[in-house]
C-alpha positions in Angstrom: -28.0 -21.5 53.7 -27.5 -20.5 50.5 -28.9 -17.6 48.4 -30.1 -18.1 44.6 -27.5 -15.8 42.4 -29.5 -12.8 41.5 -29.7 -13.3 37.5 -30.1 -10.4 34.7 -29.8 -10.6 31.0 -26.2 -9.6 30.1 -26.7 -6.3 27.4 -23.6 -7.0 25.9 -23.2 -9.7 23.3 -19.9 -11.3 21.2 -20.6 -12.3 17.5 -18.4 -14.8 16.4 -18.8 -16.1 12.6 -17.9 -20.1 11.9 -18.2 -20.6 8.2 -17.2 -24.1 8.4 -19.1 -27.2 6.6 -16.8 -30.0 6.5 -18.9 -31.4 9.2 -21.4 -32.7 6.5 -21.4 -33.1 2.9 -23.5 -30.3 1.3 -21.6 -27.1 0.2 -23.5 -23.7 1.2 -23.7 -23.6 4.7 -20.0 -22.1 5.2 -21.5 -18.6 3.6 -23.8 -18.6 6.5 -22.1 -16.7 8.7 -21.7 -14.0 5.8 -25.4 -14.3 4.7 -26.5 -13.3 8.4 -24.2 -10.4 8.2 -25.2 -8.9 5.1 -28.9 -9.4 6.4 -28.4 -6.9 8.9 -27.4 -9.1 12.1 -25.7 -6.9 14.0 -27.5 -3.9 13.3 -30.6 -5.8 14.3 -28.8 -6.8 17.1 -27.9 -3.1 18.0 -31.5 -2.2 17.8 -32.7 -4.2 20.5 -32.9 -1.4 23.9 -29.5 -1.1 25.7 -27.6 -4.0 24.1 -23.8 -3.5 23.2 -22.7 -5.8 20.3 -18.8 -6.7 19.1 -18.1 -8.3 16.6 -15.7 -11.1 16.8 -14.9 -11.8 13.4 -14.8 -14.9 11.9 -12.9 -18.1 13.0 -10.1 -18.9 10.6 -11.3 -22.4 8.9 -8.5 -23.3 6.5 -7.9 -26.6 6.1 -5.8 -28.9 7.7 -3.4 -30.9 6.9 -3.0 -33.6 9.1 -3.4 -37.0 7.6 -5.8 -38.9 10.0 -8.0 -42.1 9.6 -10.9 -42.7 12.0 -13.3 -45.4 10.3 -16.6 -43.9 9.5 -15.8 -40.0 10.7 -14.3 -37.9 7.7 -13.1 -34.2 8.0 -12.1 -34.7 11.5 -8.6 -32.9 11.4 -10.7 -30.1 9.5 -13.6 -30.4 12.5 -10.9 -30.9 14.9 -8.9 -27.8 14.1 -11.9 -24.9 13.5 -13.1 -26.2 17.2 -10.2 -25.7 18.4 -10.1 -22.1 17.6 -13.9 -21.5 18.2 -13.4 -23.0 21.6 -10.7 -20.5 22.7 -12.6 -17.6 21.1 -16.0 -18.4 22.9 -14.4 -18.8 26.0 -12.8 -15.0 25.4 -16.3 -13.9 24.6 -17.8 -15.3 28.2 -14.9 -13.6 30.3 -15.4 -10.4 28.5 -18.9 -10.3 29.8 -21.0 -10.9 26.9 -23.2 -13.2 25.7 -21.4 -15.6 22.9 -23.7 -15.3 19.6 -21.9 -18.3 17.3 -22.8 -18.3 13.7 -22.5 -21.2 11.7 -21.7 -23.3 10.2 -22.6 -26.8 10.5 -23.5 -28.6 14.2 -20.2 -30.0 14.8 -18.9 -26.8 15.5 -21.6 -27.4 18.6 -17.9 -29.1 19.9 -16.0 -25.6 19.9 -19.0 -23.7 21.7 -19.7 -25.8 24.2 -16.5 -26.8 25.3 -15.4 -22.7 25.4 -18.9 -22.3 27.4 -17.5 -25.2 29.6 -14.6 -23.9 30.5 -15.7 -20.7 31.9 -18.7 -21.9 33.6 -18.9 -25.7 34.6 -21.7 -25.8 36.2 -24.1 -24.7 32.8 -27.2 -26.3 31.4 -27.2 -27.2 27.6 -30.4 -26.7 25.5 -30.1 -28.9 22.0 -32.7 -27.6 20.0 -32.7 -30.1 17.0 -34.6 -31.9 14.9 -32.0 -34.6 15.4 -30.2 -35.7 18.7 -26.6 -35.9 17.2 -25.6 -37.9 19.6 -23.9 -40.6 17.7 -20.7 -42.1 17.5 -18.6 -43.3 15.0 -19.7 -46.6 15.5 -23.8 -46.3 15.3 -23.4 -43.1 12.6 -25.2 -44.1 9.5 -23.4 -41.1 7.6 -19.8 -40.8 9.4 -20.6 -36.8 9.1 -19.3 -35.0 12.8 -22.6 -32.9 12.8 -24.4 -36.3 13.5 -21.9 -36.3 16.6 -21.1 -33.4 18.4 -23.3 -34.3 22.2 -21.7 -37.9 21.8 -18.4 -36.0 21.6 -18.6 -33.6 24.8 -20.6 -35.8 27.1 -18.6 -37.8 29.8 -20.4 -40.4 30.0 -20.3 -41.8 26.3 -16.0 -41.2 26.5 -15.3 -45.1 26.9 -17.3 -45.4 23.4 -15.1 -43.7 21.2 -11.7 -45.1 19.7 -8.5 -42.6 20.6 -9.1 -39.9 17.8 -5.8 -38.0 16.6 -5.8 -34.4 16.4 -8.8 -34.2 19.0 -6.4 -34.1 22.3 -7.1 -30.6 22.9 -10.8 -31.9 23.8 -11.3 -33.7 27.0 -15.0 -34.2 27.6 -16.0 -33.2 30.7 -19.5 -31.8 30.2 -21.7 -34.5 32.0 -25.2 -36.0 30.1 -26.7 -34.8 33.4 -27.1 -31.1 32.1 -28.3 -32.0 28.5 -32.2 -31.3 27.5 -33.6 -31.4 24.1 -36.3 -29.7 22.1 -37.7 -30.4 18.8 -36.4 -33.6 17.8 -38.4 -35.8 15.6 -35.3 -37.4 13.4 -33.9 -39.8 15.8 -31.7 -42.6 15.2 -32.2 -45.9 17.5 -28.7 -45.8 19.3 -29.6 -41.7 20.1 -33.1 -43.2 21.3 -30.9 -45.6 23.7 -28.9 -43.3 24.9 -31.7 -40.6 25.4 -33.5 -43.6 27.7 -30.4 -45.5 29.3 -29.5 -41.6 30.5 -32.9 -40.0 31.4 -32.2 -37.1 29.2 -35.1 -34.5 29.3 -36.4 -34.5 25.3 -39.5 -33.0 23.9 -40.0 -34.6 20.6 -42.3 -32.8 18.3 -45.1 -35.5 19.8 -44.6 -34.1 23.8 -44.2 -30.4 22.3 -47.6 -30.7 20.2 -49.0 -32.7 23.8 -47.8 -30.2 26.5 -47.0 -26.8 24.5 -44.0 -24.7 24.0 -43.5 -23.2 27.6 -44.5 -26.1 29.5 -42.1 -28.3 28.0 -38.9 -25.7 28.4 -40.1 -25.1 31.6 -39.6 -28.6 32.4 -36.4 -29.2 31.1 -34.9 -26.0 33.2 -36.9 -27.7 36.1 -34.9 -31.0 35.7 -31.3 -29.4 34.8 -31.4 -26.7 36.9 -34.5 -26.9 40.0 -32.7 -23.8 42.2 -32.5 -21.5 38.3 -29.0 -21.1 39.2 -27.0 -22.4 36.5 -25.9 -20.0 33.1 -27.5 -22.1 30.1 -26.0 -22.4 26.5 -28.9 -23.1 23.5 -27.2 -24.8 20.5 -30.0 -24.0 17.7 -30.4 -26.1 14.6 -32.2 -24.2 12.2 -33.5 -27.5 10.9 -35.8 -27.7 14.4 -37.9 -25.3 12.5 -40.4 -26.9 10.6 -39.0 -27.4 6.8 -42.0 -24.6 5.6 -40.3 -22.1 7.9 -36.8 -22.5 6.8 -36.3 -24.6 3.7 -32.5 -23.8 3.2 -30.8 -26.2 5.5 -29.5 -29.4 4.7 -31.2 -32.0 6.7 -35.0 -30.4 6.7 -38.1 -32.5 8.5 -41.2 -31.6 8.0 -43.4 -31.6 11.4 -41.1 -29.1 13.2 -41.2 -26.5 15.7 -43.2 -23.1 14.2 -41.3 -19.5 13.8 -44.0 -18.7 16.9 -42.9 -21.7 18.8 -39.0 -21.2 18.6 -39.6 -17.3 19.2 -41.6 -18.5 22.3 -38.6 -20.8 23.5 -35.7 -18.3 23.1 -38.2 -15.3 24.8 -38.0 -17.8 27.9 -34.5 -18.6 28.0 -33.8 -14.6 28.0 -36.2 -13.7 30.5 -34.6 -16.4 32.6 -31.7 -13.9 33.0 -29.2 -17.1 32.3 -28.5 -17.2 28.8 -24.8 -16.9 28.5 -24.2 -18.6 24.7 -26.2 -19.3 21.8 -25.7 -20.9 18.7 -26.9 -20.7 15.3 -26.2 -23.5 12.6 -27.2 -25.0 9.7 -28.7 -22.5 7.4 -27.2 -22.9 4.0 -27.9 -20.2 1.7 -26.9 -22.2 -1.4 -30.0 -24.4 -0.8 -33.5 -23.7 -2.7 -34.4 -20.7 -4.5 -34.1 -16.7 -3.7 -37.5 -16.8 -1.5 -36.0 -19.9 0.7 -32.6 -18.0 1.2 -34.6 -14.9 2.4 -37.1 -17.2 4.9 -34.4 -19.0 6.3 -32.1 -16.2 7.0 -35.1 -14.3 8.5 -36.4 -17.0 10.8 -32.5 -17.2 12.0 -32.0 -13.2 12.6 -35.8 -13.6 14.6 -34.5 -16.4 16.5 -31.3 -14.5 18.0 -33.7 -11.6 18.5 -35.5 -13.2 20.8 -33.2 -15.1 22.4 -31.4 -11.6 23.4 -34.5 -9.4 24.1 -36.3 -8.2 21.7 -39.9 -7.8 22.7 -42.4 -8.6 20.3 -44.9 -6.1 22.3 -42.3 -3.1 21.4 -40.4 -1.1 23.8 -41.1 2.6 24.4 -38.8 5.0 24.1 -36.3 5.3 27.3 -36.6 8.3 29.5 -39.2 9.9 26.8 -42.8 10.2 28.9 -44.9 11.9 26.1 -45.6 12.0 22.3 -43.6 14.8 20.7 -45.9 18.0 20.3 -46.6 19.3 17.3 -45.3 22.7 16.6 -47.6 25.1 14.2 -46.0 28.0 11.8 
């Protein structure tokens, strides 16, 4: 009789920066890793009780020189080169026994993070928290931007819907769409909805979250994808899953999204499973909006990461201390 593995939240974290923006068309998302670090990311994570944080630095994203022409797919060589390095780095962090925390960058980097995670944990499940489904192929995309295609590049069920992609030979789509769930959708293209329905992907759009609440929504997805509660979890969190009022500095904002409180609750639920092994935070663009917009968006991203890694809104008592300090009077 199989016994469920006992999972505990990892107390070790590895941070990877990916200053990459060629998966979309707006300048600025590449400076997000530097902006998050400047806002105190590492020290904030270190304040979470007992968390050992190691910064693995940034992925090198110099422009690839390969001349490749794939119809309706811009900057493929650069996207591929960045994601190949990122996949290797994520695998390294996981093998070091740490939660892989990847800060982008645009959402095309999800190809590298999920590929790197899958190579270490083939039984992983993926929660894509996003206003958009990002499951277009180059045939169905309206923009040609790869940040709308990473899920379609990853899942093996859609492999036959792609042409040959030069420079992408390193990435073989093995991840199954049966291990994918969506949260926060509200801007989904027609062919993306077709794929979601065809493969019965558990997808909680904002109208579903309004009906069921964030806790019931997440628990349902986890139950569908992993009824035995025994698989590592990867959360790929696009900041535009939040309402544009919560996170205005992003390239494709959509009103009517998650509140920050819902997003924090979502990440606290994932943390409580003990199974979170990778989290991506993408699409923060400090070049968009005014100073107040930038500050609000970066703070929202930091809150999401902290919640996923064990920060308690209730507060935590000092370890090993049983009473208040005694006053000494002179």
